[in-house]
C-alpha positions as CSV (number, residue, x, y, z in Angstrom):
1,X,-1.9,-19.9,15.6
2,X,-4.6,-21.3,13.2
3,X,-5.3,-18.5,10.8
4,X,-7.2,-19.3,7.6
5,X,-8.0,-16.8,4.8
6,X,-11.0,-16.9,2.5
7,X,-9.9,-17.5,-1.1
8,X,-6.5,-18.7,0.1
9,X,-7.3,-21.5,2.5
10,X,-11.2,-21.5,2.3
11,X,-13.6,-21.4,-0.6
12,X,-16.3,-18.8,-0.9
13,X,-14.6,-15.6,-2.2
14,X,-16.8,-15.6,-5.3
15,X,-20.0,-16.9,-3.9
16,X,-23.2,-14.8,-3.7
17,X,-23.3,-15.4,0.0
18,X,-20.8,-16.8,2.5
19,X,-21.3,-17.5,6.2
20,X,-18.5,-16.3,8.5
21,X,-18.1,-16.5,12.3
22,X,-19.2,-13.3,14.0
23,X,-15.8,-13.1,15.7
24,X,-14.0,-12.5,12.5
25,X,-16.4,-9.9,11.1
26,X,-15.8,-6.1,11.3
27,X,-18.8,-3.9,11.9
28,X,-19.0,-1.0,9.4
29,X,-20.0,2.4,10.8
30,X,-23.4,3.7,9.8
31,X,-23.2,5.5,6.4
32,X,-20.1,3.5,5.2
33,X,-21.1,1.7,2.0
34,X,-20.3,-2.0,1.4
35,X,-18.1,-0.9,-1.6
36,X,-15.9,1.2,0.7
37,X,-16.0,-1.6,3.2
38,X,-14.5,-3.9,0.6
39,X,-11.6,-1.5,0.2
40,X,-10.7,-1.7,3.9
41,X,-8.7,-4.8,3.1
42,X,-6.1,-3.2,0.8
43,X,-6.4,0.1,2.5
44,X,-5.9,-1.6,5.8
45,X,-2.6,-3.1,4.6
46,X,-1.4,0.4,3.7
47,X,-2.6,1.9,7.0
48,X,-0.8,-0.9,8.8
49,X,2.4,0.0,7.0
50,X,1.9,3.6,8.3
51,X,1.3,2.2,11.8
52,X,4.5,0.1,11.6
53,X,6.7,3.2,11.2
54,X,4.8,4.9,14.1
55,X,3.2,7.3,11.6
56,X,6.6,8.8,10.9
57,X,5.3,10.2,7.6
58,X,4.1,13.3,9.4
59,X,6.3,16.2,8.3
60,X,8.6,13.7,6.5
61,X,9.9,12.9,3.0
62,X,9.1,9.4,1.7
63,X,9.9,7.1,-1.2
64,X,7.4,4.4,-2.3
65,X,8.4,1.5,-4.6
66,X,5.4,0.1,-6.4
67,X,2.2,2.1,-7.2
68,X,-0.5,-0.6,-7.2
69,X,-3.5,0.0,-5.1
70,X,-1.7,-0.6,-1.8
71,X,1.2,1.7,-2.8
72,X,-1.2,4.4,-3.9
73,X,-3.1,4.1,-0.6
74,X,0.2,4.5,1.3
75,X,0.8,7.6,-0.8
76,X,-2.6,9.0,0.0
77,X,-2.4,8.3,3.7
78,X,1.2,9.7,4.0
79,X,0.0,12.9,2.3
80,X,-3.0,13.0,4.6
81,X,-0.8,12.7,7.6
82,X,1.5,15.5,6.5
83,X,4.3,14.1,4.3
84,X,6.1,17.0,2.8
85,X,7.5,15.3,-0.3
86,X,6.8,11.9,-2.0
87,X,9.0,10.1,-4.5
88,X,7.5,7.1,-6.3
89,X,9.1,4.3,-8.4
90,X,6.7,2.6,-10.8
91,X,7.1,1.1,-14.4
92,X,3.4,1.1,-15.4
93,X,2.4,4.4,-17.2
94,X,-1.2,4.3,-15.9
95,X,-0.1,3.9,-12.3
96,X,2.6,6.6,-12.9
97,X,-0.2,9.0,-13.8
98,X,-2.2,8.1,-10.7
99,X,0.9,8.7,-8.5
100,X,1.5,12.1,-10.1
101,X,-2.2,13.0,-9.4
102,X,-1.5,12.3,-5.7
103,X,1.5,14.7,-5.8
104,X,4.4,12.3,-6.2
105,X,7.6,12.9,-8.2
106,X,7.5,9.7,-10.2
107,X,10.4,7.6,-11.7
108,X,10.6,4.5,-13.8
109,X,12.8,1.8,-12.1
110,X,15.4,2.3,-15.0
111,X,15.9,6.0,-14.1
112,X,18.4,7.3,-11.5
113,X,16.1,7.8,-8.6
114,X,19.0,7.4,-6.1
115,X,20.8,10.3,-7.8
116,X,17.7,12.5,-7.7
117,X,17.2,11.8,-4.0
118,X,20.8,12.4,-3.1
119,X,20.6,15.8,-4.8
120,X,17.0,16.8,-3.8
121,X,17.4,15.8,-0.2
122,X,21.2,16.3,0.3
123,X,20.8,18.3,3.5
124,X,19.2,15.3,5.2
125,X,21.2,12.6,3.4
126,X,18.1,11.0,1.8
127,X,14.4,10.6,2.5
128,X,13.0,9.9,6.0
129,X,10.9,6.8,5.2
130,X,10.7,4.2,2.5
131,X,7.9,1.8,1.6
132,X,8.6,-1.3,-0.5
133,X,5.3,-2.4,-2.1
134,X,6.4,-3.9,-5.4
135,X,8.0,-7.2,-4.3
136,X,10.6,-6.7,-7.0
137,X,13.9,-8.4,-5.9
138,X,16.1,-5.3,-6.4
139,X,13.7,-2.7,-4.9
140,X,14.7,-3.2,-1.3
141,X,18.4,-2.2,-1.8
142,X,17.3,0.8,-3.8
143,X,15.2,2.0,-0.8
144,X,18.0,1.3,1.7
145,X,20.2,3.5,-0.4
146,X,17.6,6.3,-0.7
147,X,16.7,6.5,3.0
148,X,18.8,8.7,5.3
149,X,20.7,7.6,8.3
150,X,18.4,6.5,11.2
151,X,15.5,6.4,8.7
152,X,12.8,3.8,8.4
153,X,12.0,1.2,5.7
154,X,8.8,-0.8,5.7
155,X,8.4,-3.8,3.4
156,X,4.9,-4.8,2.2
157,X,5.4,-6.6,-1.1
158,X,6.4,-10.3,-0.9
159,X,9.4,-11.0,-3.2
160,X,9.3,-14.4,-5.0
161,X,12.8,-15.2,-3.8
162,X,15.0,-14.6,-0.8
163,X,16.6,-11.1,-0.8
164,X,20.0,-10.6,0.8
165,X,20.4,-7.5,3.0
166,X,23.8,-6.0,3.9
167,X,23.3,-5.8,7.6
168,X,26.6,-4.1,8.3
169,X,26.1,-1.4,5.7
170,X,22.4,-0.5,6.2
171,X,21.3,-1.7,9.6
172,X,24.5,-1.3,11.7
173,X,26.4,1.5,10.1
174,X,23.5,3.5,8.6
175,X,21.1,2.7,11.5
176,X,18.0,2.1,9.4
177,X,15.1,0.5,11.1
178,X,13.6,-2.3,8.8
179,X,10.1,-3.5,9.5
180,X,7.7,-5.8,7.7
181,X,4.0,-5.9,7.2
182,X,1.6,-8.8,6.7
183,X,-2.1,-7.9,6.4
184,X,-3.3,-5.6,9.1
185,X,-3.6,-5.3,12.9
186,X,-6.8,-6.6,14.2
187,X,-8.8,-4.6,15.0
188,X,-7.2,-1.1,15.4
189,X,-6.1,-0.8,11.8
190,X,-9.7,-1.0,10.5
191,X,-11.0,1.0,13.5
192,X,-8.7,3.9,12.6
193,X,-9.6,3.8,9.0
194,X,-13.4,3.4,9.6
195,X,-13.4,6.4,11.9
196,X,-11.6,8.6,9.4
197,X,-13.9,7.5,6.6
198,X,-17.0,8.0,8.6
199,X,-15.9,11.5,9.5
200,X,-15.6,12.5,5.9
201,X,-11.9,13.4,6.2
202,X,-10.7,10.5,4.0
203,X,-12.1,9.2,0.7
204,X,-11.2,5.8,-0.9
205,X,-13.9,5.7,-3.6
206,X,-11.4,7.0,-6.3
207,X,-9.7,3.6,-6.2
208,X,-12.7,1.8,-7.8
209,X,-12.4,1.9,-11.5
210,X,-14.9,-0.8,-12.6
211,X,-18.0,-2.6,-11.3
212,X,-18.9,-5.9,-12.7
213,X,-21.6,-8.6,-11.9
214,X,-20.6,-11.9,-10.4
215,X,-20.2,-14.3,-13.3
216,X,-18.1,-12.0,-15.4
217,X,-14.8,-12.9,-13.7
218,X,-12.8,-13.7,-16.8
219,X,-12.6,-10.1,-18.1
220,X,-11.4,-9.0,-14.6
221,X,-8.0,-10.6,-15.1
222,X,-7.5,-8.7,-18.4
223,X,-8.7,-5.4,-16.8
224,X,-6.2,-5.8,-14.0
225,X,-3.4,-6.0,-16.6
226,X,-4.6,-2.7,-18.1
227,X,-5.8,0.7,-16.9
228,X,-7.6,-0.3,-13.7
229,X,-7.3,-0.3,-9.9
230,X,-9.8,-2.1,-7.8
231,X,-12.7,-3.8,-9.5
232,X,-15.8,-4.4,-7.4
233,X,-17.7,-7.6,-8.1
234,X,-21.4,-7.2,-7.3
235,X,-23.2,-10.5,-6.5
236,X,-26.7,-9.3,-7.2
237,X,-26.0,-7.0,-10.2
238,X,-27.5,-8.3,-13.5
């Protein structure tokens, strides 16, 4: 395996133009804008997470830890596929409001989300699927507690340290299926999304909160710390 990523292993992420091999390029359907095409990266990670649990969100109850852009996309896609109830865990007030706008019951990490889920979904013994998108060290155990027996947990966020998992308690005795996500599946993740977007059945444009010209990168960092989602950098905008 010899995978290299632009902006991680290769320069060029903030160039006006960059040459890439045709073999690593994805053709956008007619009518799909470049701005929406740029969102296929984070949206693709979220869709891959849905794929990893075999689209088990249909008719299911779910919990999502972390409501950044990828977590919000997971929420949007789960609702689109027929999730019946969504619980979200997020400390940022701006992102909490966005999660509520997508129909989620939102909790701060300091609140008793486990108690709420035990009460709200007592008949099933918890929610059906959990998505860990925050990378917070303690978030995974919370999700493993919130998910019912024989449920699914998909991890997307990358913790900054090794996280211990009680295999006997959660995997063996509770029967939870634990899966991980890194990036997306080439190419069917983007093919699925592109078809849905081209059909008009799915819209990602709400995720773009600012558009700035290339060269004004310094304010972007501050914007990302505040009330913003995805910021589009336009190389030719003056």
